[in-house]
PyMOL CGO cylinders between C-alpha atoms (Angstrom):
from pymol import cmd
from pymol.cgo import CYLINDER

trace = [
    CYLINDER, 6.60, -20.54, -17.08, 4.01, -19.32, -14.57, 0.3, 1, 1, 1, 1, 1, 1,
    CYLINDER, 4.01, -19.32, -14.57, 4.97, -16.79, -11.94, 0.3, 1, 1, 1, 1, 1, 1,
    CYLINDER, 4.97, -16.79, -11.94, 5.75, -18.31, -8.54, 0.3, 1, 1, 1, 1, 1, 1,
    CYLINDER, 5.75, -18.31, -8.54, 3.26, -17.90, -5.73, 0.3, 1, 1, 1, 1, 1, 1,
    CYLINDER, 3.26, -17.90, -5.73, 4.20, -16.37, -2.41, 0.3, 1, 1, 1, 1, 1, 1,
    CYLINDER, 4.20, -16.37, -2.41, 4.09, -19.87, -0.87, 0.3, 1, 1, 1, 1, 1, 1,
    CYLINDER, 4.09, -19.87, -0.87, 6.92, -20.94, -3.16, 0.3, 1, 1, 1, 1, 1, 1,
    CYLINDER, 6.92, -20.94, -3.16, 9.27, -18.18, -2.01, 0.3, 1, 1, 1, 1, 1, 1,
    CYLINDER, 9.27, -18.18, -2.01, 12.03, -18.74, 0.50, 0.3, 1, 1, 1, 1, 1, 1,
    CYLINDER, 12.03, -18.74, 0.50, 11.32, -17.72, 4.09, 0.3, 1, 1, 1, 1, 1, 1,
    CYLINDER, 11.32, -17.72, 4.09, 13.65, -14.74, 3.64, 0.3, 1, 1, 1, 1, 1, 1,
    CYLINDER, 13.65, -14.74, 3.64, 11.85, -13.53, 0.51, 0.3, 1, 1, 1, 1, 1, 1,
    CYLINDER, 11.85, -13.53, 0.51, 8.43, -14.02, 2.12, 0.3, 1, 1, 1, 1, 1, 1,
    CYLINDER, 8.43, -14.02, 2.12, 9.67, -11.92, 5.05, 0.3, 1, 1, 1, 1, 1, 1,
    CYLINDER, 9.67, -11.92, 5.05, 10.82, -9.20, 2.65, 0.3, 1, 1, 1, 1, 1, 1,
    CYLINDER, 10.82, -9.20, 2.65, 7.32, -9.11, 1.13, 0.3, 1, 1, 1, 1, 1, 1,
    CYLINDER, 7.32, -9.11, 1.13, 5.67, -9.17, 4.56, 0.3, 1, 1, 1, 1, 1, 1,
    CYLINDER, 5.67, -9.17, 4.56, 7.85, -6.24, 5.64, 0.3, 1, 1, 1, 1, 1, 1,
    CYLINDER, 7.85, -6.24, 5.64, 6.91, -4.31, 2.49, 0.3, 1, 1, 1, 1, 1, 1,
    CYLINDER, 6.91, -4.31, 2.49, 3.19, -5.00, 3.04, 0.3, 1, 1, 1, 1, 1, 1,
    CYLINDER, 3.19, -5.00, 3.04, 3.51, -3.90, 6.67, 0.3, 1, 1, 1, 1, 1, 1,
    CYLINDER, 3.51, -3.90, 6.67, 5.32, -0.71, 5.68, 0.3, 1, 1, 1, 1, 1, 1,
    CYLINDER, 5.32, -0.71, 5.68, 2.58, 0.17, 3.20, 0.3, 1, 1, 1, 1, 1, 1,
    CYLINDER, 2.58, 0.17, 3.20, -0.21, -0.61, 5.68, 0.3, 1, 1, 1, 1, 1, 1,
    CYLINDER, -0.21, -0.61, 5.68, 1.51, 1.59, 8.27, 0.3, 1, 1, 1, 1, 1, 1,
    CYLINDER, 1.51, 1.59, 8.27, 2.02, 4.41, 5.77, 0.3, 1, 1, 1, 1, 1, 1,
    CYLINDER, 2.02, 4.41, 5.77, -1.61, 4.29, 4.63, 0.3, 1, 1, 1, 1, 1, 1,
    CYLINDER, -1.61, 4.29, 4.63, -2.85, 4.26, 8.24, 0.3, 1, 1, 1, 1, 1, 1,
    CYLINDER, -2.85, 4.26, 8.24, -0.69, 7.31, 9.00, 0.3, 1, 1, 1, 1, 1, 1,
    CYLINDER, -0.69, 7.31, 9.00, -1.99, 9.08, 5.87, 0.3, 1, 1, 1, 1, 1, 1,
    CYLINDER, -1.99, 9.08, 5.87, -5.71, 8.39, 6.39, 0.3, 1, 1, 1, 1, 1, 1,
    CYLINDER, -5.71, 8.39, 6.39, -6.28, 11.13, 9.01, 0.3, 1, 1, 1, 1, 1, 1,
    CYLINDER, -6.28, 11.13, 9.01, -5.30, 13.71, 6.39, 0.3, 1, 1, 1, 1, 1, 1,
    CYLINDER, -5.30, 13.71, 6.39, -7.97, 12.56, 3.93, 0.3, 1, 1, 1, 1, 1, 1,
    CYLINDER, -7.97, 12.56, 3.93, -10.81, 14.33, 5.75, 0.3, 1, 1, 1, 1, 1, 1,
    CYLINDER, -10.81, 14.33, 5.75, -8.99, 17.63, 6.28, 0.3, 1, 1, 1, 1, 1, 1,
    CYLINDER, -8.99, 17.63, 6.28, -11.22, 19.48, 3.79, 0.3, 1, 1, 1, 1, 1, 1,
    CYLINDER, -11.22, 19.48, 3.79, -14.12, 18.80, 6.15, 0.3, 1, 1, 1, 1, 1, 1,
    CYLINDER, -14.12, 18.80, 6.15, -12.17, 20.32, 9.03, 0.3, 1, 1, 1, 1, 1, 1,
    CYLINDER, -12.17, 20.32, 9.03, -11.43, 23.46, 7.03, 0.3, 1, 1, 1, 1, 1, 1,
    CYLINDER, -11.43, 23.46, 7.03, -15.10, 23.76, 6.04, 0.3, 1, 1, 1, 1, 1, 1,
    CYLINDER, -15.10, 23.76, 6.04, -15.97, 23.63, 9.74, 0.3, 1, 1, 1, 1, 1, 1,
    CYLINDER, -15.97, 23.63, 9.74, -13.53, 26.46, 10.51, 0.3, 1, 1, 1, 1, 1, 1,
    CYLINDER, -13.53, 26.46, 10.51, -10.84, 24.24, 12.01, 0.3, 1, 1, 1, 1, 1, 1,
    CYLINDER, -10.84, 24.24, 12.01, -7.17, 24.59, 11.22, 0.3, 1, 1, 1, 1, 1, 1,
    CYLINDER, -7.17, 24.59, 11.22, -5.94, 22.82, 8.10, 0.3, 1, 1, 1, 1, 1, 1,
    CYLINDER, -5.94, 22.82, 8.10, -3.21, 20.23, 8.35, 0.3, 1, 1, 1, 1, 1, 1,
    CYLINDER, -3.21, 20.23, 8.35, 0.29, 21.59, 7.78, 0.3, 1, 1, 1, 1, 1, 1,
    CYLINDER, 0.29, 21.59, 7.78, 1.26, 20.93, 4.18, 0.3, 1, 1, 1, 1, 1, 1,
    CYLINDER, 1.26, 20.93, 4.18, 4.69, 19.60, 5.12, 0.3, 1, 1, 1, 1, 1, 1,
    CYLINDER, 4.69, 19.60, 5.12, 3.06, 16.88, 7.26, 0.3, 1, 1, 1, 1, 1, 1,
    CYLINDER, 3.06, 16.88, 7.26, 0.69, 15.97, 4.45, 0.3, 1, 1, 1, 1, 1, 1,
    CYLINDER, 0.69, 15.97, 4.45, 3.54, 15.88, 1.93, 0.3, 1, 1, 1, 1, 1, 1,
    CYLINDER, 3.54, 15.88, 1.93, 5.63, 13.60, 4.17, 0.3, 1, 1, 1, 1, 1, 1,
    CYLINDER, 5.63, 13.60, 4.17, 2.69, 11.23, 4.67, 0.3, 1, 1, 1, 1, 1, 1,
    CYLINDER, 2.69, 11.23, 4.67, 1.99, 11.09, 0.93, 0.3, 1, 1, 1, 1, 1, 1,
    CYLINDER, 1.99, 11.09, 0.93, 5.66, 10.57, 0.12, 0.3, 1, 1, 1, 1, 1, 1,
    CYLINDER, 5.66, 10.57, 0.12, 5.88, 7.65, 2.56, 0.3, 1, 1, 1, 1, 1, 1,
    CYLINDER, 5.88, 7.65, 2.56, 2.79, 6.00, 1.02, 0.3, 1, 1, 1, 1, 1, 1,
    CYLINDER, 2.79, 6.00, 1.02, 4.29, 6.38, -2.46, 0.3, 1, 1, 1, 1, 1, 1,
    CYLINDER, 4.29, 6.38, -2.46, 7.73, 5.11, -1.39, 0.3, 1, 1, 1, 1, 1, 1,
    CYLINDER, 7.73, 5.11, -1.39, 6.25, 2.12, 0.44, 0.3, 1, 1, 1, 1, 1, 1,
    CYLINDER, 6.25, 2.12, 0.44, 4.03, 1.28, -2.51, 0.3, 1, 1, 1, 1, 1, 1,
    CYLINDER, 4.03, 1.28, -2.51, 6.92, 1.59, -4.96, 0.3, 1, 1, 1, 1, 1, 1,
    CYLINDER, 6.92, 1.59, -4.96, 9.01, -0.77, -2.81, 0.3, 1, 1, 1, 1, 1, 1,
    CYLINDER, 9.01, -0.77, -2.81, 6.19, -3.31, -2.59, 0.3, 1, 1, 1, 1, 1, 1,
    CYLINDER, 6.19, -3.31, -2.59, 5.71, -3.33, -6.36, 0.3, 1, 1, 1, 1, 1, 1,
    CYLINDER, 5.71, -3.33, -6.36, 9.48, -3.54, -6.91, 0.3, 1, 1, 1, 1, 1, 1,
    CYLINDER, 9.48, -3.54, -6.91, 9.61, -6.63, -4.71, 0.3, 1, 1, 1, 1, 1, 1,
    CYLINDER, 9.61, -6.63, -4.71, 6.54, -8.14, -6.34, 0.3, 1, 1, 1, 1, 1, 1,
    CYLINDER, 6.54, -8.14, -6.34, 8.19, -7.78, -9.73, 0.3, 1, 1, 1, 1, 1, 1,
    CYLINDER, 8.19, -7.78, -9.73, 11.56, -9.07, -8.51, 0.3, 1, 1, 1, 1, 1, 1,
    CYLINDER, 11.56, -9.07, -8.51, 10.22, -12.05, -6.57, 0.3, 1, 1, 1, 1, 1, 1,
    CYLINDER, 10.22, -12.05, -6.57, 6.96, -12.94, -8.29, 0.3, 1, 1, 1, 1, 1, 1,
    CYLINDER, 6.96, -12.94, -8.29, 7.22, -11.45, -11.76, 0.3, 1, 1, 1, 1, 1, 1,
    CYLINDER, 7.22, -11.45, -11.76, 4.18, -9.26, -11.13, 0.3, 1, 1, 1, 1, 1, 1,
    CYLINDER, 4.18, -9.26, -11.13, 4.14, -5.95, -12.96, 0.3, 1, 1, 1, 1, 1, 1,
    CYLINDER, 4.14, -5.95, -12.96, 1.95, -3.20, -11.64, 0.3, 1, 1, 1, 1, 1, 1,
    CYLINDER, 1.95, -3.20, -11.64, -0.99, -2.57, -13.98, 0.3, 1, 1, 1, 1, 1, 1,
    CYLINDER, -0.99, -2.57, -13.98, -0.88, 0.97, -15.37, 0.3, 1, 1, 1, 1, 1, 1,
    CYLINDER, -0.88, 0.97, -15.37, -4.56, 1.46, -14.48, 0.3, 1, 1, 1, 1, 1, 1,
    CYLINDER, -4.56, 1.46, -14.48, -4.13, 0.55, -10.79, 0.3, 1, 1, 1, 1, 1, 1,
    CYLINDER, -4.13, 0.55, -10.79, -4.80, 3.50, -8.47, 0.3, 1, 1, 1, 1, 1, 1,
    CYLINDER, -4.80, 3.50, -8.47, -2.11, 4.50, -6.00, 0.3, 1, 1, 1, 1, 1, 1,
    CYLINDER, -2.11, 4.50, -6.00, -2.50, 3.47, -2.38, 0.3, 1, 1, 1, 1, 1, 1,
    CYLINDER, -2.50, 3.47, -2.38, -2.83, 7.13, -1.38, 0.3, 1, 1, 1, 1, 1, 1,
    CYLINDER, -2.83, 7.13, -1.38, -6.05, 7.29, -3.38, 0.3, 1, 1, 1, 1, 1, 1,
    CYLINDER, -6.05, 7.29, -3.38, -7.58, 4.14, -1.91, 0.3, 1, 1, 1, 1, 1, 1,
    CYLINDER, -7.58, 4.14, -1.91, -8.54, 4.55, 1.75, 0.3, 1, 1, 1, 1, 1, 1,
    CYLINDER, -8.54, 4.55, 1.75, -9.60, 0.92, 2.22, 0.3, 1, 1, 1, 1, 1, 1,
    CYLINDER, -9.60, 0.92, 2.22, -6.59, -0.60, 0.46, 0.3, 1, 1, 1, 1, 1, 1,
    CYLINDER, -6.59, -0.60, 0.46, -6.06, -3.15, 3.21, 0.3, 1, 1, 1, 1, 1, 1,
    CYLINDER, -6.06, -3.15, 3.21, -9.57, -4.06, 4.22, 0.3, 1, 1, 1, 1, 1, 1,
    CYLINDER, -9.57, -4.06, 4.22, -9.68, -7.07, 6.54, 0.3, 1, 1, 1, 1, 1, 1,
    CYLINDER, -9.68, -7.07, 6.54, -12.59, -8.41, 4.48, 0.3, 1, 1, 1, 1, 1, 1,
    CYLINDER, -12.59, -8.41, 4.48, -10.25, -8.72, 1.47, 0.3, 1, 1, 1, 1, 1, 1,
    CYLINDER, -10.25, -8.72, 1.47, -7.83, -11.07, 3.25, 0.3, 1, 1, 1, 1, 1, 1,
    CYLINDER, -7.83, -11.07, 3.25, -9.71, -14.07, 1.84, 0.3, 1, 1, 1, 1, 1, 1,
    CYLINDER, -9.71, -14.07, 1.84, -8.53, -13.10, -1.65, 0.3, 1, 1, 1, 1, 1, 1,
    CYLINDER, -8.53, -13.10, -1.65, -4.85, -13.26, -0.70, 0.3, 1, 1, 1, 1, 1, 1,
    CYLINDER, -4.85, -13.26, -0.70, -4.64, -17.05, -1.00, 0.3, 1, 1, 1, 1, 1, 1,
    CYLINDER, -4.64, -17.05, -1.00, -6.95, -17.73, -3.94, 0.3, 1, 1, 1, 1, 1, 1,
    CYLINDER, -6.95, -17.73, -3.94, -5.46, -20.07, -6.53, 0.3, 1, 1, 1, 1, 1, 1,
    CYLINDER, -5.46, -20.07, -6.53, -4.15, -18.46, -9.68, 0.3, 1, 1, 1, 1, 1, 1,
    CYLINDER, -4.15, -18.46, -9.68, -6.52, -18.66, -12.62, 0.3, 1, 1, 1, 1, 1, 1,
]
cmd.load_cgo(trace, "trace")
């Protein structure tokens, strides 16, 4: 039996997924400023406090884990072992990629 699409989910389950996507987008946006900190250090500027960086990374990982847990629970999607973590992909939620969200399953 094929996995259901997001369109086939109940409104409540779609909202759960939307909330998880939003949480991950927010976490990645909050983490992105820390990605260029090496450049700041090279320029003689203060480095970001490690506790701030650790909290931002932990939130990205927790949000991503929750999204994949919901994807598996609701859609039967299992995260590929080769997929990079969201903390490693700065353009994870590019607006240009939105067109791929509703492509029919192959």
